[in-house]
C-alpha angles and dihedrals in degrees: 000000000000123000140187135180119230121192115228095202136047099048102149126202103185107319096332124097121220136186126225099242136112090244088064099032097054089058099048124113107245092245092054089046092051094051089047091053090048093051089048089051091052089049089054095048092066088072126087112235131180117222113257116223095171127057118279137209120214122221115198120190118181126206127187136192094233139033096250114136114252138182101241096205092060087071100032094053092063096038092048096049094047094042098050093044087054092048092050090046091051093047095242090126125019095229141348095234127115093271092061102028103042101171151359139204127195126196141169109240102191135244121342138168089264143015106266145138127229113214116195122188120208124188115218123212 
């Protein structure tokens, strides 16, 4: 299983800071959204991935600095879209359809030093 940690805060476009959540994403101008996605792709490119020939499952675990209640899918939706598009673009997976990505799990991992999401990729035989 391969894992990466993705920060949910501190994504800058120009001098402005953005969060990776649906609440933020739905209100962004398309140019800002495009730049944010490009920066996310560049972040993903720093990791060493193997090419997955078999179907995969994605496991997301979210961590937050405080104990506020949150809708986990508000964060997972944006991260998943950006991450899978980056993996397809890079050739790590052939496509992000249901034949190649056959399942997801989402969990709350508890408190951490920063708001982040752990993305784990599991290849299925």
